[in-house]
C-alpha positions as CSV (number, residue, x, y, z in Angstrom):
1,X,-0.1,0.3,-0.3
2,X,1.1,3.3,-1.3
3,X,1.8,6.1,1.8
4,X,3.3,9.4,2.9
5,X,6.1,8.8,4.8
6,X,6.1,10.8,8.1
7,X,8.4,13.4,10.0
8,X,8.5,13.2,14.0
9,X,10.3,14.6,17.1
10,X,10.7,13.7,20.7
11,X,9.6,16.8,23.0
12,X,9.7,17.0,27.0
13,X,7.4,19.9,27.8
14,X,7.9,19.2,31.5
15,X,11.6,20.7,30.7
16,X,10.3,23.9,29.2
17,X,7.5,26.6,30.4
18,X,4.2,26.1,29.2
19,X,4.0,29.7,27.6
20,X,7.2,27.9,25.0
21,X,4.5,25.2,23.8
22,X,2.1,26.7,21.3
23,X,5.3,28.3,19.4
24,X,7.1,24.9,19.7
25,X,3.9,23.3,18.3
26,X,3.5,25.5,15.9
27,X,7.2,26.0,14.5
28,X,6.9,21.7,14.5
29,X,4.6,21.9,11.7
30,X,6.1,24.4,9.7
31,X,9.4,22.3,9.3
32,X,6.7,19.1,7.8
33,X,6.8,17.1,11.8
34,X,3.5,15.5,12.1
35,X,4.4,13.1,15.1
36,X,5.4,14.1,18.5
37,X,6.6,11.3,21.1
38,X,5.9,13.1,25.0
39,X,6.2,11.2,28.0
40,X,8.5,8.5,28.9
41,X,10.4,9.8,31.4
42,X,7.9,11.7,33.3
43,X,7.0,9.2,36.0
44,X,7.6,11.7,38.6
45,X,5.4,14.5,37.0
46,X,2.7,12.0,36.9
47,X,2.6,10.9,40.1
48,X,4.8,13.5,42.5
49,X,3.6,11.1,45.6
50,X,1.9,7.3,45.9
51,X,-1.2,7.5,44.8
52,X,-1.1,11.3,44.0
53,X,-2.1,11.7,39.8
54,X,-1.3,14.7,38.3
55,X,-1.9,15.1,34.2
56,X,-3.2,18.3,34.0
57,X,-0.2,19.5,32.7
58,X,0.3,16.6,30.5
59,X,-3.6,16.9,29.0
60,X,-2.5,20.6,28.3
61,X,0.8,19.7,26.3
62,X,-1.7,17.0,24.3
63,X,-4.2,19.6,23.3
64,X,-1.8,22.4,23.0
65,X,-0.1,19.9,20.4
66,X,-2.8,18.1,18.9
67,X,-4.9,21.2,18.3
68,X,-1.4,22.5,16.2
69,X,-2.3,19.3,14.1
70,X,0.2,17.0,15.4
71,X,-0.5,13.3,16.2
72,X,1.0,12.6,19.9
73,X,3.2,9.0,20.6
74,X,2.4,8.9,24.1
75,X,5.2,7.1,26.1
76,X,4.8,5.0,29.6
77,X,7.0,6.1,31.7
78,X,8.2,2.8,33.2
79,X,11.7,3.2,32.6
80,X,12.6,5.7,35.2
81,X,10.6,4.7,38.4
82,X,10.5,7.6,41.1
83,X,12.2,7.6,44.2
84,X,9.6,7.0,46.5
85,X,8.7,3.9,44.7
86,X,12.6,2.4,45.1
87,X,12.4,3.7,48.5
88,X,9.1,1.5,49.0
89,X,9.9,-1.4,47.2
90,X,14.1,-1.6,47.0
91,X,14.1,-4.7,46.2
92,X,13.2,-3.9,42.5
93,X,16.7,-3.0,41.5
94,X,18.5,-4.7,39.5
95,X,21.7,-6.8,40.6
96,X,24.6,-7.2,38.5
97,X,26.4,-10.3,37.4
98,X,28.8,-9.5,40.1
99,X,26.5,-9.5,42.6
100,X,26.3,-5.3,43.0
101,X,22.8,-3.8,43.6
102,X,22.5,-1.1,40.9
103,X,20.8,1.9,42.5
104,X,18.9,5.0,41.8
105,X,20.2,7.9,40.1
106,X,19.6,7.4,36.5
107,X,17.1,5.5,34.8
108,X,16.3,1.7,33.7
109,X,16.9,1.2,38.0
110,X,14.4,-2.2,37.9
111,X,14.4,-5.8,37.3
112,X,11.9,-7.1,35.2
113,X,12.1,-9.7,37.1
114,X,9.9,-8.1,40.0
115,X,6.4,-9.0,40.0
116,X,5.4,-5.9,42.8
117,X,7.2,-3.2,39.9
118,X,5.2,-5.1,37.1
119,X,2.2,-4.6,39.1
120,X,3.2,-0.5,39.8
121,X,3.8,-0.2,36.1
122,X,0.6,-2.0,35.1
123,X,-1.5,0.8,37.8
124,X,0.3,3.4,35.9
125,X,-0.1,2.5,32.7
126,X,-3.6,1.8,33.7
127,X,-4.3,5.5,34.9
128,X,-2.5,7.0,32.1
129,X,-4.6,4.8,29.4
130,X,-7.9,6.0,31.3
131,X,-6.9,10.1,30.9
132,X,-5.5,9.9,27.6
133,X,-6.7,6.4,26.0
134,X,-9.4,7.8,24.1
135,X,-7.6,11.4,23.2
136,X,-7.9,12.1,19.1
137,X,-4.8,13.1,18.9
138,X,-3.1,10.2,20.8
139,X,-2.4,7.8,17.8
140,X,0.2,5.4,19.2
141,X,1.5,4.5,22.5
142,X,5.5,3.6,23.2
143,X,5.9,1.5,25.9
144,X,8.7,1.6,28.3
145,X,12.2,3.0,26.6
146,X,15.0,1.2,25.3
147,X,14.3,-2.6,26.7
148,X,18.1,-3.9,27.7
149,X,19.7,-0.4,27.7
150,X,22.6,-0.1,29.9
151,X,23.1,-3.9,30.2
152,X,19.9,-4.3,32.0
153,X,18.4,-7.5,30.6
154,X,20.0,-9.7,32.8
155,X,19.8,-9.5,36.3
156,X,20.6,-11.3,39.3
157,X,17.9,-10.9,42.0
158,X,15.8,-13.1,44.0
159,X,13.2,-12.1,42.1
160,X,14.8,-13.2,38.8
161,X,15.8,-16.6,40.8
162,X,12.7,-17.4,41.9
163,X,11.2,-16.3,38.4
164,X,14.2,-18.6,36.8
165,X,13.1,-21.8,38.5
166,X,9.7,-21.4,37.9
167,X,10.6,-21.1,34.0
168,X,12.9,-23.9,34.4
169,X,9.6,-26.6,35.9
170,X,7.5,-25.5,33.1
171,X,10.2,-26.1,30.5
172,X,11.6,-29.6,32.1
173,X,8.5,-30.8,34.6
174,X,10.9,-32.7,36.2
175,X,13.9,-32.4,38.1
176,X,15.4,-35.3,36.4
177,X,14.8,-34.6,32.6
178,X,16.4,-31.2,33.8
179,X,19.5,-32.8,34.9
180,X,19.5,-35.1,31.9
181,X,19.0,-32.5,29.4
182,X,21.8,-30.3,30.8
183,X,24.5,-33.3,31.1
184,X,24.4,-32.3,34.9
185,X,26.4,-35.7,35.4
186,X,29.7,-33.6,34.8
187,X,31.1,-32.3,37.4
188,X,28.5,-33.5,39.8
189,X,26.0,-30.4,39.2
190,X,23.2,-33.0,39.6
191,X,20.7,-31.1,41.6
192,X,17.2,-32.6,43.9
193,X,14.7,-30.1,43.3
194,X,14.4,-27.1,41.0
195,X,14.3,-25.1,44.1
196,X,18.6,-25.6,44.3
197,X,19.0,-24.0,40.7
198,X,20.8,-20.8,41.2
199,X,21.3,-18.2,38.3
200,X,24.3,-18.7,36.2
201,X,26.7,-15.7,37.7
202,X,29.3,-15.8,40.4
203,X,30.9,-19.2,40.2
204,X,34.4,-20.1,40.5
205,X,34.4,-20.7,36.7
206,X,32.7,-21.5,33.7
207,X,29.0,-22.3,34.6
208,X,27.2,-24.7,32.6
209,X,27.1,-23.7,29.1
210,X,23.2,-25.2,28.9
211,X,22.3,-23.9,32.1
212,X,23.6,-20.4,30.5
213,X,21.7,-20.3,27.5
214,X,18.3,-21.2,29.5
215,X,18.8,-18.3,31.1
216,X,19.4,-16.3,28.2
217,X,16.1,-17.6,27.0
218,X,14.5,-17.1,30.4
219,X,15.9,-13.3,30.5
220,X,14.2,-12.6,27.0
221,X,10.9,-14.0,28.2
222,X,10.5,-11.7,30.7
223,X,11.1,-8.8,28.8
224,X,8.3,-10.2,26.9
225,X,6.1,-10.8,30.0
226,X,6.9,-7.3,31.4
227,X,6.0,-5.7,28.0
228,X,2.5,-7.6,27.8
229,X,1.6,-6.3,31.3
230,X,1.3,-2.8,29.3
231,X,0.1,-3.7,25.6
232,X,-2.6,-6.0,27.4
233,X,-4.2,-2.6,29.2
234,X,-3.6,-0.2,26.2
235,X,-5.2,-3.2,24.0
236,X,-8.3,-3.0,26.1
237,X,-8.1,1.6,27.2
238,X,-7.2,2.5,24.1
239,X,-8.1,0.4,21.0
240,X,-7.0,1.2,17.1
241,X,-4.0,2.9,18.4
242,X,-0.4,1.4,17.0
243,X,1.5,0.0,20.5
244,X,5.6,0.0,19.5
245,X,8.5,0.1,21.4
246,X,11.9,1.4,20.7
247,X,14.7,-0.9,19.9
248,X,17.9,0.1,20.1
249,X,21.4,-0.9,18.0
250,X,22.9,-4.0,18.5
251,X,21.7,-4.9,22.1
252,X,20.4,-8.9,21.4
253,X,20.0,-9.7,25.0
254,X,16.4,-10.5,24.3
255,X,14.5,-11.8,21.2
256,X,13.2,-8.8,19.2
257,X,11.0,-11.3,17.2
258,X,9.2,-12.4,20.1
259,X,8.6,-9.2,21.9
260,X,7.2,-7.8,18.6
261,X,4.7,-10.0,18.7
262,X,3.2,-7.9,21.1
263,X,3.7,-4.4,19.2
264,X,2.0,-3.1,15.7
265,X,5.3,-1.7,14.8
266,X,8.7,-2.4,15.7
267,X,10.7,1.1,15.6
268,X,14.6,1.6,16.9
269,X,17.0,4.3,18.0
270,X,19.1,5.1,15.1
271,X,22.8,6.8,16.5
272,X,25.2,6.3,13.4
273,X,28.4,8.4,14.7
274,X,28.5,6.5,18.4
275,X,27.6,3.2,16.8
276,X,30.6,3.7,14.6
277,X,32.8,4.6,17.8
278,X,32.2,1.6,19.9
279,X,32.3,-1.0,16.8
280,X,35.0,-2.8,16.8
281,X,36.1,-1.9,13.0
282,X,39.5,-0.8,11.6
283,X,41.1,2.1,11.9
284,X,40.8,2.7,8.1
285,X,36.9,2.3,8.7
286,X,36.4,4.5,11.4
287,X,38.9,7.5,9.8
288,X,36.9,7.4,6.7
289,X,33.4,7.6,7.8
290,X,33.8,9.6,11.1
291,X,31.4,12.0,10.3
292,X,28.7,10.1,8.4
293,X,28.6,6.6,10.2
294,X,29.5,3.3,8.7
295,X,27.2,2.6,5.7
296,X,25.4,-0.7,6.7
297,X,24.9,-0.6,10.2
298,X,21.7,1.7,10.1
299,X,20.2,-0.6,7.5
300,X,21.2,-3.7,8.7
301,X,18.6,-2.3,11.7
302,X,16.0,-1.2,9.6
303,X,16.0,-4.5,7.6
304,X,16.1,-7.0,10.8
305,X,13.4,-4.5,12.6
306,X,11.3,-4.4,10.0
307,X,11.3,-7.9,10.1
308,X,10.5,-7.9,13.5
309,X,7.5,-5.6,12.8
310,X,6.2,-7.7,10.1
311,X,6.5,-5.0,7.3
312,X,6.2,-2.3,9.6
313,X,8.9,0.0,11.5
314,X,10.1,3.3,12.7
315,X,12.8,5.5,13.3
316,X,11.9,7.1,17.2
317,X,15.2,8.5,17.7
318,X,17.2,9.8,14.5
319,X,20.4,11.6,15.6
320,X,20.4,15.0,15.0
321,X,24.1,16.2,15.5
322,X,27.0,14.7,18.2
323,X,25.5,12.8,21.0
324,X,26.5,13.0,25.0
325,X,27.1,9.0,25.5
326,X,30.2,7.5,23.2
327,X,33.6,7.6,23.8
328,X,34.2,10.1,21.2
329,X,31.3,12.1,19.5
330,X,32.3,14.0,16.6
331,X,30.0,16.0,14.7
332,X,28.4,14.4,11.9
333,X,29.0,15.9,8.3
334,X,26.0,18.7,7.0
335,X,23.6,16.5,4.8
336,X,23.5,13.5,7.1
337,X,20.2,14.1,8.9
338,X,18.4,14.5,5.7
339,X,20.4,11.1,3.9
340,X,19.8,9.2,7.5
341,X,16.1,9.8,7.1
342,X,15.8,9.1,3.3
343,X,18.2,5.8,3.9
344,X,15.2,4.7,6.4
345,X,12.3,5.5,4.0
346,X,14.0,3.8,1.2
347,X,14.0,0.6,3.6
348,X,10.4,1.2,4.4
349,X,10.2,3.1,7.2
350,X,6.5,4.7,7.7
351,X,8.0,7.6,10.1
352,X,11.8,9.0,11.1
353,X,11.3,10.9,14.0
354,X,14.4,12.9,15.7
355,X,15.3,13.1,19.0
356,X,15.1,16.1,20.0
357,X,13.5,18.7,19.6
358,X,15.6,21.2,21.9
359,X,18.8,20.2,23.7
360,X,18.8,20.1,27.0
361,X,20.5,22.8,29.2
362,X,20.7,20.2,32.0
363,X,21.5,16.9,33.4
364,X,22.9,14.0,32.1
365,X,22.4,14.8,28.3
366,X,23.7,18.4,27.8
367,X,26.3,17.2,25.0
368,X,23.5,15.9,23.2
369,X,22.4,17.9,20.2
370,X,18.5,18.5,19.3
371,X,17.2,20.3,15.9
372,X,17.3,23.3,18.2
373,X,20.1,24.5,20.5
374,X,19.5,24.9,24.3
375,X,18.8,29.3,23.2
376,X,16.4,27.6,21.0
377,X,17.8,28.9,18.1
378,X,17.1,26.1,15.1
379,X,20.7,23.9,14.4
380,X,21.5,22.6,11.4
381,X,19.4,19.2,11.7
382,X,16.3,21.3,11.8
383,X,17.4,23.0,8.5
384,X,17.9,19.6,6.9
385,X,14.8,17.9,8.6
386,X,12.6,20.7,7.3
387,X,14.0,19.9,3.6
388,X,13.3,16.6,3.8
389,X,10.0,17.0,4.9
390,X,9.5,19.1,1.7
391,X,11.1,16.7,-0.9
392,X,8.5,14.1,0.6
393,X,5.8,16.1,-0.3
394,X,7.1,16.5,-3.7
395,X,7.5,12.7,-4.1
396,X,4.4,11.8,-2.9
397,X,3.0,8.5,-1.3
398,X,5.9,5.4,-1.8
399,X,4.3,2.3,-1.8
400,X,5.3,-0.2,0.9
401,X,8.6,-2.2,0.8
402,X,8.4,-5.9,-1.1
403,X,10.0,-9.3,-0.6
404,X,13.6,-8.7,-1.8
405,X,15.2,-11.8,-3.6
406,X,17.8,-12.4,-0.8
407,X,17.3,-13.2,2.6
408,X,19.4,-13.6,6.1
409,X,18.3,-15.8,8.4
410,X,18.9,-14.0,12.0
411,X,18.7,-16.1,15.2
412,X,19.1,-14.3,19.0
413,X,18.6,-18.0,20.2
414,X,21.8,-18.8,17.9
415,X,23.9,-15.3,19.1
416,X,23.1,-16.7,22.5
417,X,24.8,-19.6,22.0
418,X,27.9,-18.2,20.4
419,X,28.3,-15.8,23.7
420,X,27.9,-18.5,25.9
421,X,31.0,-20.7,24.1
422,X,32.4,-18.4,21.3
423,X,35.7,-20.9,21.2
424,X,37.2,-18.3,19.5
425,X,36.9,-14.3,21.1
426,X,36.7,-13.2,17.7
427,X,34.0,-16.0,16.6
428,X,30.7,-13.2,16.7
429,X,27.6,-13.5,15.3
430,X,26.8,-9.7,14.6
431,X,29.9,-9.6,12.9
432,X,29.4,-12.6,10.7
433,X,26.0,-11.5,10.1
434,X,26.8,-7.7,9.6
435,X,29.5,-9.0,7.3
436,X,27.3,-11.3,4.9
437,X,25.0,-8.0,5.0
438,X,27.8,-6.1,3.4
439,X,29.0,-8.0,1.4
440,X,25.1,-8.5,-0.3
441,X,24.5,-4.6,-0.1
442,X,28.0,-3.9,-1.5
443,X,26.2,-5.4,-4.8
444,X,23.0,-3.2,-4.7
445,X,20.8,-5.9,-3.7
446,X,17.8,-5.8,-1.5
447,X,18.3,-7.8,1.4
448,X,15.3,-9.3,4.1
449,X,16.5,-10.4,7.3
450,X,13.8,-13.0,8.5
451,X,13.7,-15.5,11.5
452,X,14.6,-18.6,12.0
453,X,10.8,-19.2,11.9
454,X,10.0,-17.6,8.8
455,X,8.7,-19.2,5.4
456,X,11.4,-19.0,2.6
457,X,9.1,-19.2,-0.3
458,X,9.5,-16.8,-3.2
459,X,13.6,-15.9,-1.8
460,X,15.9,-16.6,-4.2
461,X,18.7,-17.1,-2.3
462,X,19.3,-17.6,1.4
463,X,22.0,-17.3,3.9
464,X,22.1,-19.2,7.4
465,X,24.5,-17.9,9.7
466,X,25.6,-20.2,12.3
467,X,22.4,-21.7,13.4
468,X,23.8,-23.6,16.4
469,X,20.6,-25.4,17.3
470,X,18.4,-26.5,14.3
471,X,14.4,-27.3,15.0
472,X,12.6,-30.1,12.9
473,X,10.5,-27.4,11.4
474,X,13.4,-25.3,10.3
475,X,15.1,-28.2,8.6
476,X,12.1,-29.3,6.5
477,X,11.6,-25.7,5.3
478,X,15.5,-25.4,4.4
479,X,14.9,-29.1,2.6
480,X,11.9,-27.8,0.1
481,X,13.6,-24.5,-0.2
482,X,14.5,-24.5,-3.8
483,X,16.5,-21.6,-4.4
484,X,20.2,-21.1,-3.3
485,X,21.2,-22.1,0.6
486,X,24.6,-20.9,1.8
487,X,25.2,-21.9,5.4
488,X,28.2,-21.0,7.7
489,X,30.1,-23.3,10.1
490,X,28.4,-24.3,13.0
491,X,25.3,-24.5,11.9
492,X,23.5,-27.8,13.5
493,X,26.0,-27.7,15.8
494,X,24.3,-28.7,19.5
495,X,20.7,-29.5,20.6
496,X,18.4,-27.6,22.0
497,X,20.0,-28.4,24.8
498,X,23.3,-27.8,23.9
499,X,24.5,-31.3,23.5
500,X,26.8,-32.1,20.3
501,X,24.5,-34.1,17.7
502,X,24.2,-37.8,18.1
503,X,25.5,-37.5,14.3
504,X,27.5,-34.8,15.0
505,X,27.4,-31.2,12.9
506,X,25.4,-30.1,10.8
507,X,23.1,-32.4,12.7
508,X,19.3,-32.1,11.1
509,X,20.6,-30.8,7.9
510,X,23.2,-33.3,7.6
511,X,22.0,-35.0,4.8
512,X,20.6,-32.1,3.4
513,X,24.4,-30.5,2.8
514,X,25.6,-34.4,2.8
515,X,28.7,-33.2,5.5
516,X,29.5,-34.3,8.9
517,X,31.6,-32.4,10.8
518,X,34.7,-34.3,12.7
519,X,37.0,-31.7,14.1
520,X,36.7,-27.9,14.1
521,X,39.6,-25.3,15.4
522,X,39.7,-21.5,16.4
523,X,43.0,-19.3,15.7
524,X,44.1,-16.0,16.0
525,X,44.5,-14.2,12.5
526,X,48.2,-15.1,12.5
527,X,47.3,-19.3,12.2
528,X,45.2,-17.8,9.3
529,X,44.3,-21.3,7.2
530,X,44.4,-21.1,3.2
531,X,41.8,-21.9,0.9
532,X,41.7,-22.0,-2.7
533,X,38.6,-21.2,-4.6
534,X,38.6,-20.8,-8.6
535,X,42.5,-21.4,-8.6
536,X,42.2,-18.1,-6.3
537,X,44.3,-18.0,-2.8
538,X,41.9,-16.5,0.2
539,X,42.1,-17.6,3.6
540,X,39.5,-19.1,6.8
541,X,41.0,-16.3,9.7
542,X,39.5,-17.4,12.8
543,X,37.8,-20.8,12.2
544,X,38.0,-24.0,10.3
545,X,36.2,-27.4,10.5
546,X,37.1,-30.9,9.2
547,X,34.1,-32.4,7.1
548,X,33.6,-35.7,5.5
549,X,30.8,-36.9,3.7
550,X,29.3,-37.1,0.2
551,X,29.2,-33.7,-0.8
552,X,31.5,-32.0,-3.4
553,X,34.3,-29.8,-2.7
554,X,34.2,-27.0,-4.7
555,X,36.9,-25.5,-2.6
556,X,39.6,-26.6,-1.0
557,X,42.4,-25.6,2.0
558,X,45.7,-25.6,0.4
559,X,46.5,-28.5,3.4
560,X,43.7,-30.6,1.2
561,X,40.7,-30.3,3.3
562,X,37.1,-29.5,2.0
563,X,36.5,-25.7,2.7
564,X,33.3,-25.3,0.9
565,X,30.8,-28.1,-0.2
566,X,28.0,-28.5,-2.6
567,X,25.1,-30.8,-2.2
568,X,22.6,-29.5,-5.0
569,X,21.6,-26.3,-4.0
570,X,22.8,-26.4,-0.9
571,X,26.7,-25.0,0.2
572,X,28.6,-25.2,3.3
573,X,31.2,-23.2,4.3
574,X,33.7,-25.2,6.8
575,X,35.1,-22.0,8.4
576,X,34.9,-18.6,8.7
577,X,36.0,-16.9,5.2
578,X,37.9,-13.5,5.1
579,X,36.2,-10.8,3.4
580,X,37.5,-11.4,0.4
581,X,36.4,-14.9,0.0
582,X,32.9,-14.4,1.5
583,X,32.5,-11.1,-1.1
584,X,33.9,-13.5,-4.3
585,X,32.0,-16.8,-3.4
586,X,28.6,-14.8,-3.3
587,X,29.4,-12.6,-6.2
588,X,29.4,-16.2,-8.1
589,X,26.1,-17.5,-6.1
590,X,24.3,-13.9,-6.8
591,X,25.3,-14.2,-10.6
592,X,24.0,-17.8,-10.6
593,X,20.9,-17.2,-9.3
594,X,20.0,-14.4,-11.8
595,X,20.2,-11.4,-9.7
596,X,21.1,-8.3,-11.4
597,X,23.6,-5.9,-9.2
598,X,24.9,-2.5,-9.4
599,X,28.7,-1.5,-9.5
600,X,28.7,0.6,-6.5
601,X,31.2,3.2,-5.8
602,X,32.7,2.4,-2.5
603,X,31.1,4.1,0.5
604,X,27.8,4.4,-1.9
605,X,24.5,2.4,-0.8
606,X,20.7,2.1,-2.5
607,X,17.8,0.3,-1.4
608,X,14.8,-0.1,-3.8
609,X,11.0,0.8,-2.6
610,X,8.0,0.5,-5.2
611,X,9.6,2.3,-8.2
612,X,12.0,4.7,-6.2
613,X,15.8,3.4,-6.1
614,X,17.4,5.6,-3.6
615,X,21.4,6.0,-3.5
616,X,23.0,7.5,-0.7
617,X,26.5,8.4,-0.1
618,X,27.9,7.9,2.9
619,X,31.9,8.8,1.7
620,X,32.6,12.8,2.9
621,X,33.7,13.2,-0.9
622,X,31.8,13.5,-4.2
623,X,31.7,10.4,-6.1
624,X,29.8,9.7,-9.6
625,X,26.8,7.2,-10.1
626,X,26.4,7.2,-13.7
627,X,27.2,3.9,-14.0
628,X,24.3,2.8,-12.1
629,X,21.7,4.9,-13.0
630,X,19.8,3.9,-15.9
631,X,16.3,6.3,-15.2
632,X,15.3,9.7,-14.9
633,X,16.5,11.0,-11.4
634,X,13.9,12.8,-9.6
635,X,16.5,14.1,-6.7
636,X,20.0,14.9,-6.6
637,X,22.5,14.2,-9.3
638,X,24.5,11.8,-10.8
639,X,27.9,13.6,-9.7
640,X,26.8,12.8,-6.3
641,X,27.9,14.8,-3.6
642,X,29.8,13.5,-0.1
643,X,26.6,13.1,2.8
644,X,24.0,13.4,-0.4
645,X,21.0,11.9,-1.4
646,X,19.9,11.1,-5.2
647,X,16.4,9.0,-6.1
648,X,16.2,7.4,-9.3
649,X,12.6,6.6,-10.5
650,X,12.2,3.2,-11.9
651,X,10.1,1.7,-15.2
């Protein structure tokens, strides 16, 4: 369905005198903004004393913004419980892996498992929904704020321990079944009852990986249960409004596919410059993209969260300038706020909302830029957002993002398993999936992420990163898939309870792939294993597996072992390929699948939405895209400036 993409902003009326609100609202409308998020951090103003509500100021703010024609996204304030609630219920505070209580004084100071706090969240959510649930200006609700931020998904409180024991009993039914599944005969770890089971922290050395895997699954389920407390109330008292939560960059401690089942829209908070600074990229990458951000991190999350939202996603917070939280916080190049917005819309975003309207002159985020300076003068970002709004109106309605030809299966459960036992410090699921995504996107391809439970119909090429446990249903879908399937190492290497399969890896996919993994090794870069593929030498640069079976070897290590195998349409890479090997192998498979690619200049990316192809230049310097464009340019130039955008209308 075609629709007009929209712009939003995060606003904190409690931070500013009421006499400013009307002018702020008028200025937002003038800039082309249609949506405003409010309320997500204001519990102490909503309920200054226990049981004493004050919603009058919020009602006035909502009316002022709504009267100006703005649509409200109302946030529940449960990420910032007030001090009086902590004093009333001090055991709700989270406890770190090291056993230290994480106290009041910032935000996200609660344990997901604390049932008393869940009841308090239900109470404040119900009070807000009863007051504003049918307000005509309120079109959406955001639950809480940034689940998992500041490493808060995992808590080691008595409440978490009790809930974990209950979760395990529901999963295994008997303690004997748990002991068997976990292999607790090892190191004499057998339990007599579920009440004996501790949380997997503060042990002398490594705890049982099956124990830790189940704890991570439990912790993810706790986030979903916590979120559902609020969504159930909001659906009851504010029907017809979109329910949304704002996810984050590479926060993977809970399953976003699962949590999104309770939501209408998946949104996320995009901070490209800060994300680049904290990622383990090589210096050359950080130097080149220091003021633009990595050209694939934002798109990676657009495509991932679009999948979580079943086709619907928003940006709830888009970086407007320098931020305050990374080790170093460069100023984005002029044009980047506009570029990031266009890129999000190209990937299917319905809304891009900027954080925040005005830079705060007090408290923790004084260095975090806004669309306006603290003195109220418009900052560079406001001019760029205004330009973006004008361009959106010029283009009009745009079709929704359609299914791509290529899919990457994304598994939070596999990521957790690899965190538990990486077997090599440089083996990272995030790094692996980003490398695959980058190699495909460099070719100008649209790429979808799909969950391990998703159907694969219609895809021509599917890449399966290290899917540690392969369920029977997934194995059947992969077996029946008639496109090219590329499987990465360690897939099928463990059962659901973290045992090596009886038939060895890749377990349920052994027949499909025609191989058996008999040995694996990890190593530093200086011990890389050479690989001969199509008479050119590459490397496995951190992981190698020894495989045997009836599959054809299409590449070998130079010491004579199969490196890449093929059985019919299914390929297995028996190691971690270096960038060149991954890129060149995918080149061959993409061509074989009949997919058309573009020879994009370095640092340029593209995405097609409807009949528009959007080009974004993450380089600081000008480049030519003349060889990539065959249709009419409706925006921009073939000589594409640094941090600039061009849009082609496709035939």
